[in-house]
KOLLUM-589737 format. One line per 2 residues: their letters; for each residue x, y, z of N, C-alpha, C, O. Coordinates in steps of 0.1 Angstrom, whole numbers, plus 5000, padded with zeros to 4 digits. Layout:
// residues N
A> X Y Z X Y Z X Y Z X Y Z  ...
// end
This chain:
// residues 230
MR> 7007 1098 9203 6995 1097 9195 6984 1089 9203 6988 1079 9210  6972 1093 9201 6961 1086 9208 6951 1080 9198 6948 1086 9188
TS> 6946 1068 9202 6936 1062 9194 6926 1055 9203 6929 1053 9215  6914 1052 9198 6904 1045 9206 6896 1037 9196 6894 1040 9184
AT> 6890 1026 9201 6882 1017 9193 6872 1010 9202 6874 1008 9214  6860 1007 9196 6850 1000 9203 6846 0987 9195 6845 0987 9183
AR> 6843 0976 9202 6839 0964 9197 6826 0959 9204 6825 0962 9216  6818 0951 9197 6806 0946 9203 6804 0932 9201 6808 0926 9191
RF> 6798 0925 9211 6794 0911 9209 6779 0910 9214 6774 0919 9221  6772 0900 9209 6758 0898 9212 6756 0885 9218 6760 0875 9212
VR> 6749 0885 9230 6747 0872 9237 6732 0871 9240 6725 0880 9240  6728 0858 9242 6714 0856 9246 6712 0858 9261 6721 0854 9269
PD> 6701 0863 9265 6698 0865 9279 6695 0851 9285 6690 0842 9279  6697 0850 9298 6694 0838 9306 6685 0841 9318 6681 0832 9325
VA> 6681 0854 9320 6672 0857 9331 6663 0869 9326 6668 0878 9320  6650 0867 9328 6641 0878 9326 6635 0883 9339 6633 0875 9348
IV> 6633 0896 9340 6628 0902 9353 6615 0909 9350 6614 0918 9342  6605 0904 9357 6591 0910 9356 6588 0917 9369 6588 0910 9379
KF> 6585 0929 9369 6581 0936 9381 6567 0942 9380 6564 0948 9369  6559 0941 9390 6545 0946 9389 6541 0950 9403 6546 0946 9413
SI> 6531 0959 9403 6525 0964 9416 6511 0959 9418 6503 0957 9408  6507 0956 9430 6494 0952 9433 6488 0960 9445 6496 0966 9452
AA> 6475 0960 9447 6469 0967 9457 6456 0960 9462 6450 0952 9454  6452 0963 9474 6439 0957 9479 6434 0967 9489 6441 0974 9496
EG> 6420 0966 9491 6414 0976 9500 6406 0968 9511 6403 0957 9510  6404 0976 9522 6397 0970 9533 6391 0981 9542 6395 0993 9541
ET> 6382 0977 9551 6377 0987 9560 6386 0992 9571 6385 1003 9576  6396 0984 9574 6407 0988 9583 6420 0985 9577 6421 0977 9567
PR> 6431 0991 9582 6444 0987 9577 6447 0972 9578 6454 0967 9569  6443 0966 9588 6445 0952 9589 6437 0944 9578 6443 0935 9572
DA> 6425 0948 9575 6417 0942 9565 6424 0943 9551 6425 0934 9543  6429 0956 9549 6436 0958 9536 6448 0950 9535 6451 0945 9524
GS> 6456 0949 9546 6468 0941 9546 6465 0926 9543 6473 0920 9536  6455 0921 9550 6451 0907 9548 6447 0904 9534 6451 0894 9528
AL> 6439 0914 9528 6435 0912 9514 6446 0912 9504 6447 0905 9495  6456 0921 9507 6468 0922 9499 6476 0909 9500 6481 0904 9490
AA> 6478 0904 9512 6485 0892 9514 6479 0880 9507 6486 0872 9501  6465 0879 9507 6458 0869 9500 6460 0870 9485 6462 0859 9479
RS> 6460 0882 9480 6462 0883 9466 6476 0880 9462 6479 0873 9451  6486 0884 9470 6500 0880 9467 6502 0865 9468 6509 0860 9459
DS> 6496 0858 9478 6497 0844 9479 6491 0837 9466 6497 0827 9462  6480 0842 9461 6474 0836 9450 6483 0837 9438 6484 0828 9430
LR> 6489 0848 9436 6499 0850 9425 6511 0841 9426 6515 0835 9417  6516 0840 9438 6527 0831 9441 6524 0816 9437 6532 0809 9432
RA> 6512 0812 9441 6508 0798 9438 6506 0797 9423 6510 0786 9417  6501 0807 9416 6500 0806 9401 6514 0805 9395 6515 0798 9385
FG> 6523 0812 9400 6537 0812 9394 6543 0798 9397 6550 0792 9389  6540 0792 9409 6545 0779 9412 6540 0768 9403 6547 0759 9400
KI> 6527 0770 9398 6522 0760 9389 6528 0760 9376 6528 0750 9369  6535 0771 9372 6542 0771 9359 6557 0769 9361 6565 0771 9351
GI> 6561 0765 9373 6575 0762 9375 6584 0773 9380 6596 0771 9379  6579 0783 9385 6587 0794 9391 6590 0791 9405 6580 0792 9413
PG> 6602 0789 9410 6605 0786 9424 6602 0798 9433 6603 0810 9429  6599 0795 9445 6596 0806 9455 6607 0816 9457 6604 0828 9459
DS> 6619 0812 9456 6630 0821 9459 6633 0830 9447 6641 0839 9448  6626 0828 9436 6627 0837 9424 6616 0848 9424 6615 0856 9415
II> 6607 0848 9435 6596 0857 9436 6599 0866 9448 6598 0862 9459  6603 0878 9445 6609 0887 9455 6599 0899 9457 6593 0904 9448
TA> 6598 0903 9470 6591 0915 9474 6599 0927 9469 6609 0930 9476  6595 0934 9459 6603 0945 9453 6601 0958 9461 6609 0967 9458
SR> 6592 0959 9470 6590 0972 9477 6598 0972 9490 6594 0980 9499  6607 0963 9492 6614 0961 9505 6622 0974 9509 6625 0976 9521
WY> 6626 0982 9499 6636 0993 9502 6629 1004 9511 6635 1010 9519  6616 1006 9508 6610 1017 9516 6602 1011 9528 6594 1018 9535
LW> 6603 0998 9530 6596 0991 9541 6581 0994 9541 6575 0993 9531  6576 0999 9552 6561 1001 9553 6557 1015 9549 6545 1017 9548
RG> 6566 1024 9547 6563 1037 9544 6556 1038 9531 6561 1034 9520  6543 1043 9530 6536 1044 9518 6529 1032 9514 6522 1032 9503
RI> 6530 1021 9522 6523 1009 9518 6508 1008 9522 6501 1001 9516  6504 1016 9531 6490 1017 9535 6486 1032 9534 6493 1041 9539
ES> 6475 1034 9527 6470 1048 9525 6455 1048 9528 6448 1037 9527  6450 1059 9533 6436 1060 9536 6429 1067 9524 6435 1077 9519
VQ> 6418 1062 9520 6410 1068 9509 6397 1074 9515 6389 1066 9519  6396 1087 9514 6384 1093 9519 6373 1093 9509 6375 1095 9497
GS> 6361 1089 9514 6349 1088 9505 6336 1090 9513 6337 1095 9524  6325 1086 9507 6313 1087 9514 6304 1075 9510 6306 1070 9499
RC> 6294 1072 9518 6285 1062 9515 6271 1065 9521 6270 1073 9530  6261 1059 9515 6247 1062 9519 6242 1051 9529 6241 1040 9525
VP> 6240 1055 9541 6235 1046 9551 6220 1046 9551 6213 1056 9553  6214 1034 9549 6199 1034 9549 6192 1039 9562 6197 1036 9573
LP> 6182 1046 9560 6174 1051 9571 6163 1042 9575 6158 1034 9566  6158 1041 9587 6147 1032 9591 6135 1035 9583 6127 1026 9580
QR> 6132 1047 9579 6121 1051 9571 6124 1063 9563 6133 1070 9565  6115 1064 9553 6117 1076 9543 6115 1089 9551 6105 1090 9558
TP> 6123 1099 9548 6122 1112 9554 6111 1120 9547 6107 1116 9535  6106 1130 9553 6096 1139 9546 6100 1144 9532 6092 1145 9523
DG> 6113 1146 9530 6117 1151 9517 6121 1139 9508 6126 1142 9497  6117 1127 9511 6119 1116 9502 6132 1108 9503 6134 1099 9495
RT> 6141 1112 9512 6154 1105 9513 6152 1091 9520 6145 1090 9530  6159 1081 9515 6159 1068 9521 6172 1064 9527 6173 1054 9534
CM> 6182 1073 9526 6195 1070 9532 6202 1084 9535 6198 1094 9530  6212 1083 9544 6219 1095 9548 6234 1093 9544 6240 1083 9547
MV> 6239 1103 9537 6253 1103 9533 6262 1105 9545 6261 1115 9553  6272 1096 9547 6282 1098 9558 6296 1096 9553 6298 1089 9543
ND> 6305 1103 9559 6319 1101 9555 6324 1087 9558 6320 1081 9568  6332 1082 9549 6337 1068 9550 6351 1068 9546 6356 1075 9537
TT> 6359 1060 9553 6373 1059 9551 6376 1044 9547 6373 1035 9555  6383 1042 9536 6387 1029 9531 6402 1029 9531 6409 1039 9529
YR> 6408 1018 9535 6423 1017 9535 6428 1008 9523 6422 0998 9520  6438 1013 9517 6444 1006 9505 6458 1003 9508 6466 1011 9512
AH> 6461 0990 9506 6475 0985 9508 6482 0982 9495 6475 0978 9486  6495 0986 9494 6502 0984 9482 6514 0975 9484 6520 0974 9495
DA> 6518 0968 9473 6530 0960 9473 6535 0959 9459 6528 0962 9450  6548 0955 9458 6554 0953 9445 6561 0940 9445 6567 0936 9455
IE> 6560 0932 9434 6566 0919 9433 6575 0918 9421 6572 0924 9410  6587 0912 9423 6596 0911 9412 6599 0896 9410 6602 0889 9419
VH> 6596 0891 9397 6598 0877 9394 6610 0876 9385 6611 0882 9375  6619 0867 9389 6631 0864 9381 6629 0851 9374 6628 0840 9381
VH> 6628 0851 9361 6624 0840 9353 6637 0834 9347 6643 0841 9338  6642 0823 9351 6654 0817 9346 6652 0808 9334 6661 0805 9326
DI> 6639 0805 9331 6636 0797 9319 6629 0807 9310 6617 0810 9312  6636 0813 9300 6631 0824 9292 6618 0820 9285 6609 0829 9283
GK> 6616 0807 9282 6604 0803 9276 6591 0805 9284 6580 0803 9279  6593 0807 9297 6581 0808 9306 6577 0823 9309 6568 0826 9316
VG> 6584 0832 9302 6581 0846 9305 6567 0850 9301 6560 0857 9308  6562 0845 9289 6549 0848 9285 6538 0842 9295 6528 0849 9297
AV> 6541 0830 9300 6532 0824 9309 6531 0832 9322 6520 0833 9329  6542 0838 9326 6542 0846 9338 6534 0859 9336 6526 0862 9345
LD> 6535 0865 9325 6527 0877 9322 6513 0873 9321 6504 0881 9326  6509 0862 9315 6495 0858 9315 6490 0855 9329 6478 0859 9331
SI> 6498 0849 9337 6493 0847 9351 6490 0860 9358 6481 0861 9366  6499 0870 9356 6497 0883 9363 6484 0889 9358 6476 0894 9366
MA> 6482 0889 9345 6471 0896 9339 6458 0889 9342 6447 0895 9343  6459 0875 9344 6447 0868 9348 6441 0872 9361 6429 0870 9364
YQ> 6450 0878 9370 6445 0884 9383 6442 0899 9382 6443 0906 9392  6439 0903 9370 6436 0917 9368 6447 0927 9372 6443 0938 9377
VI> 6459 0923 9371 6470 0932 9374 6475 0939 9361 6479 0932 9352  6474 0952 9361 6478 0959 9349 6490 0968 9351 6496 0973 9341
DI> 6494 0970 9363 6506 0979 9366 6519 0971 9365 6524 0967 9376  6523 0968 9353 6535 0960 9351 6546 0969 9345 6544 0976 9335
SE> 6558 0969 9352 6569 0977 9347 6575 0971 9334 6572 0960 9330  6584 0978 9328 6591 0974 9316 6598 0960 9319 6605 0959 9329
LQ> 6596 0951 9310 6602 0938 9311 6617 0939 9308 6620 0946 9298  6625 0933 9316 6640 0934 9314 6646 0920 9312 6641 0911 9318
FR> 6656 0920 9305 6664 0907 9303 6678 0910 9307 6684 0921 9306  6684 0899 9312 6698 0900 9317 6706 0888 9313 6701 0877 9313
AT> 6718 0890 9309 6728 0880 9307 6737 0880 9319 6745 0889 9321  6737 0869 9327 6744 0870 9340 6759 0868 9339 6766 0872 9347
DV> 6763 0861 9328 6778 0859 9326 6781 0863 9312 6779 0855 9303  6787 0875 9311 6792 0879 9298 6807 0881 9297 6812 0888 9289
TS> 6814 0875 9307 6828 0876 9308 6835 0873 9295 6844 0880 9290  6832 0861 9289 6839 0856 9277 6837 0866 9266 6846 0869 9258
AY> 6824 0870 9264 6820 0879 9253 6827 0892 9255 6832 0899 9245  6828 0897 9267 6834 0910 9270 6849 0910 9267 6854 0919 9261
ED> 6855 0899 9272 6870 0898 9269 6873 0897 9254 6883 0902 9250  6864 0890 9247 6866 0889 9233 6865 0902 9226 6873 0905 9217
AL> 6855 0910 9230 6853 0923 9225 6865 0932 9228 6869 0941 9220  6870 0931 9240 6882 0939 9244 6894 0936 9235 6901 0945 9231
KE> 6896 0923 9232 6907 0920 9223 6906 0926 9209 6915 0931 9203  6893 0926 9204 6891 0932 9191 6893 0947 9191 6899 0952 9182
AA> 6888 0953 9202 6890 0968 9203 6904 0972 9204 6908 0982 9198  6912 0964 9212 6926 0967 9213 6934 0965 9200 6942 0974 9196
AT> 6930 0955 9193 6937 0952 9180 6933 0963 9170 6941 0968 9162  6920 0968 9170 6916 0978 9161 6923 0992 9165 6927 0999 9156
AR> 6925 0995 9177 6932 1007 9182 6946 1006 9177 6952 1017 9173  6952 0995 9177 6966 0994 9172 6967 0996 9156 6976 1003 9151
RQ> 6957 0990 9149 6957 0992 9135 6955 1006 9131 6960 1011 9121  6946 1013 9139 6944 1027 9137 6957 1035 9138 6961 1044 9130
AD> 6965 1032 9149 6978 1038 9151 6987 1036 9140 6994 1045 9135  6988 1023 9135 6997 1020 9124 6993 1027 9112 7002 1032 9104
AV> 6980 1029 9109 6976 1035 9097 6979 1050 9097 6984 1056 9087  6977 1057 9109 6980 1071 9110 6995 1073 9109 7000 1082 9102
AG> 7003 1065 9116 7017 1066 9116 7023 1064 9102 7031 1072 9098  7018 1054 9095 7023 1051 9082 7020 1062 9072 7028 1065 9064
AS> 7008 1068 9073 7005 1079 9064 7013 1091 9067 7015 1099 9058  7018 1092 9079 7026 1104 9082 7041 1102 9081 7049 1110 9084
GA> 7045 1090 9076 7059 1086 9074 7066 1083 9087 7079 1083 9088  7059 1079 9097 7065 1075 9110 7061 1061 9113 7054 1054 9105
RV> 7064 1056 9125 7060 1043 9129 7056 1043 9144 7060 1052 9151  7049 1033 9148 7044 1033 9162 7055 1026 9171 7060 1016 9167
GR> 7057 1033 9182 7067 1027 9191 7060 1021 9203 7051 1012 9201  7065 1024 9215 7060 1018 9227 7045 1022 9230 7041 1032 9226
VL> 7038 1013 9237 7025 1016 9243 7027 1025 9255 7034 1020 9265  7022 1037 9255 7024 1045 9267 7012 1043 9277 7015 1045 9289
SL> 7001 1040 9272 6990 1038 9282 6978 1030 9274 6977 1032 9262  6971 1022 9281 6959 1015 9276 6949 1016 9287 6952 1014 9299
ST> 6936 1019 9284 6926 1019 9294 6913 1015 9288 6911 1016 9276  6904 1011 9297 6890 1007 9293 6881 1009 9305 6886 1013 9316
YD> 6868 1006 9304 6859 1006 9315 6848 0996 9313 6845 0992 9301  6843 0991 9323 6832 0981 9323 6819 0988 9325 6816 0993 9336
DP> 6810 0988 9314 6797 0994 9315 6787 0985 9320 6783 0975 9313  6782 0986 9333 6772 0977 9338 6759 0977 9331 6751 0967 9332
SR> 6755 0987 9324 6742 0988 9317 6742 0978 9305 6731 0976 9299  6753 0972 9301 6753 0964 9289 6745 0951 9291 6743 0943 9282
TF> 6742 0947 9304 6735 0935 9306 6719 0936 9306 6712 0926 9308  6714 0948 9303 6700 0950 9303 6695 0955 9289 6702 0963 9283
QP> 6684 0950 9285 6678 0954 9273 6662 0954 9274 6657 0945 9281  6655 0963 9268 6640 0962 9268 6636 0950 9259 6643 0946 9251
AA> 6624 0945 9262 6619 0934 9254 6607 0938 9246 6600 0947 9249  6605 0931 9235 6593 0933 9227 6583 0922 9230 6586 0910 9230
VV> 6571 0927 9234 6560 0918 9238 6549 0918 9228 6544 0929 9225  6544 0907 9223 6533 0907 9214 6523 0897 9219 6526 0889 9227
GM> 6510 0899 9215 6500 0889 9220 6490 0897 9229 6490 0909 9229  6482 0889 9235 6471 0895 9244 6471 0887 9257 6479 0878 9259
SV> 6463 0891 9266 6463 0885 9279 6457 0871 9279 6450 0867 9269  6459 0864 9290 6453 0850 9291 6438 0850 9290 6432 0841 9284
DS> 6432 0861 9295 6417 0861 9295 6412 0862 9280 6402 0856 9276  6418 0871 9272 6412 0874 9259 6417 0864 9249 6410 0862 9239
MR> 6428 0857 9251 6433 0848 9240 6430 0834 9244 6424 0827 9235  6433 0829 9255 6431 0815 9258 6417 0812 9260 6413 0800 9258
SR> 6408 0822 9263 6394 0819 9264 6388 0816 9251 6378 0809 9249  6395 0820 9240 6391 0817 9226 6399 0806 9220 6398 0804 9208
GG> 6407 0799 9228 6415 0788 9223 6428 0792 9217 6435 0784 9211  6431 0805 9218 6444 0810 9212 6455 0808 9221 6453 0805 9233
PG> 6467 0812 9217 6479 0811 9225 6479 0823 9235 6472 0832 9233  6488 0822 9245 6489 0833 9255 6499 0843 9249 6502 0843 9237
TT> 6504 0851 9258 6513 0862 9254 6527 0856 9249 6532 0846 9255  6532 0861 9239 6545 0857 9233 6555 0868 9236 6552 0879 9232
VI> 6566 0864 9241 6577 0874 9243 6588 0871 9234 6593 0860 9233  6593 0881 9227 6604 0880 9218 6616 0885 9225 6618 0897 9228
EP> 6625 0876 9229 6637 0879 9236 6647 0887 9228 6649 0884 9216  6653 0897 9234 6663 0905 9227 6677 0899 9228 6679 0891 9237
SI> 6686 0904 9220 6700 0900 9222 6706 0911 9232 6702 0922 9231  6715 0906 9240 6722 0915 9249 6734 0920 9243 6743 0912 9239
TV> 6736 0933 9242 6748 0939 9235 6759 0941 9246 6757 0948 9256  6770 0935 9243 6782 0937 9252 6792 0946 9245 6796 0942 9234
TA> 6795 0957 9251 6803 0967 9244 6816 0969 9252 6816 0970 9264  6827 0969 9245 6840 0972 9251 6847 0983 9243 6848 0982 9231
TV> 6853 0993 9250 6860 1004 9244 6874 1004 9250 6876 1003 9262  6884 1006 9241 6898 1007 9245 6903 1021 9241 6901 1025 9229
WA> 6910 1028 9250 6917 1040 9247 6932 1037 9248 6937 1031 9258  6940 1042 9238 6954 1039 9238 6962 1052 9235 6957 1061 9228
RW> 6974 1052 9241 6984 1063 9238 6997 1056 9234 7002 1047 9241  7002 1060 9222 7014 1054 9216 7025 1063 9215 7024 1076 9213
EL> 7037 1058 9215 7049 1066 9212 7050 1066 9196 7049 1056 9190  7052 1078 9191 7053 1079 9176 7068 1082 9173 7074 1092 9177
IG> 7074 1073 9164 7088 1074 9161 7089 1079 9146 7084 1072 9137  7096 1090 9144 7098 1095 9130 7111 1090 9125 7119 1084 9132
DQ> 7113 1093 9112 7125 1089 9105 7137 1097 9111 7136 1109 9114  7148 1090 9113 7160 1097 9119 7169 1103 9108 7179 1109 9111
// end
């Protein structure tokens, strides 16, 4: 006979992950890179002022290295002429190339109460490309093991109920199995409020983040020996 059962526990997160993208432009690739570095440094200093350590601010675009981090943007601009032309033109349109540099930053916030301040700091620098906010519970071992025990006990009760209803009884355990689902440590967050510019400029509070509970799930599959009346 086979049975299975699932149990859940709910734990509070202890790390929030905020990921966002930034960009800057310049007349040359070097200018664009310098402008991007300056913008990144400004954000890092802003995070430092609210207590986020430097080793918790990670360059999130590291996996593709420099590929795609610099792009050329084709455009045009009007160059002033020394004097007005017979047809009334005061400038001449010429092709122009601007370079745009991209980067992504990932902030690991270990003080959950500072998540709103981190978001406000990002938006204060006109950054709007912010990925979904994630929360993580770094140690769920105790909760997971507790859920495993409940799931195993429930699987046994199911076996006893089925066997009893059929006039038999449960014998030896033939197999027990489970699996550890890594996705159980992540949950989306609910964010309410407005940016630092629109709220704090009017004396109101900054962004408020409502932290979710992390669901820890454990499932047990069991196979039992079924003993009938002799």
